[in-house]
C-alpha positions as CSV (number, residue, x, y, z in Angstrom):
1,M,-3.0,-4.1,-1.8
2,R,-3.7,-7.8,-1.2
3,G,-0.2,-8.7,-2.3
4,M,1.4,-6.2,0.0
5,R,-0.8,-7.3,2.9
6,N,0.1,-10.9,2.4
7,R,3.8,-10.1,2.1
8,I,3.8,-8.1,5.3
9,A,1.6,-10.6,7.2
10,H,3.5,-13.7,6.1
11,G,7.0,-12.3,5.3
12,Y,7.9,-11.8,9.0
13,F,11.6,-11.0,9.0
14,D,11.9,-10.8,5.2
15,I,10.2,-7.4,4.8
16,D,12.2,-4.7,3.0
17,L,11.1,-1.5,4.8
18,A,12.5,0.6,1.9
19,V,10.0,-1.1,-0.5
20,V,7.1,-0.6,2.0
21,W,8.0,3.1,2.4
22,D,8.4,3.6,-1.4
23,T,5.0,1.9,-1.9
24,L,3.4,4.2,0.7
25,Q,5.0,7.3,-0.9
26,T,4.0,6.4,-4.5
27,A,0.8,4.3,-4.3
28,L,-1.0,5.8,-1.4
29,P,-1.6,9.3,-2.8
30,T,-3.1,7.8,-5.9
31,L,-5.3,5.4,-3.9
32,K,-6.6,8.3,-1.8
33,V,-7.6,10.2,-4.9
34,Q,-9.4,7.2,-6.2
35,L,-11.2,6.5,-3.0
36,D,-12.2,10.1,-2.6
37,S,-13.8,10.1,-6.0
38,I,-15.7,6.9,-5.2
39,V,-17.0,8.3,-1.9
40,S,-18.1,11.6,-3.4
41,A,-19.9,9.9,-6.3
């Protein structure tokens, strides 16, 4: 997450939106499951 944030915050015009979208589609659902399990513990 930190790496993606730094890339977006400091990449300015060098951001590949396809990579951002792919990351959202693949990593975000897994992250949500992990966070839900932490919150419910």
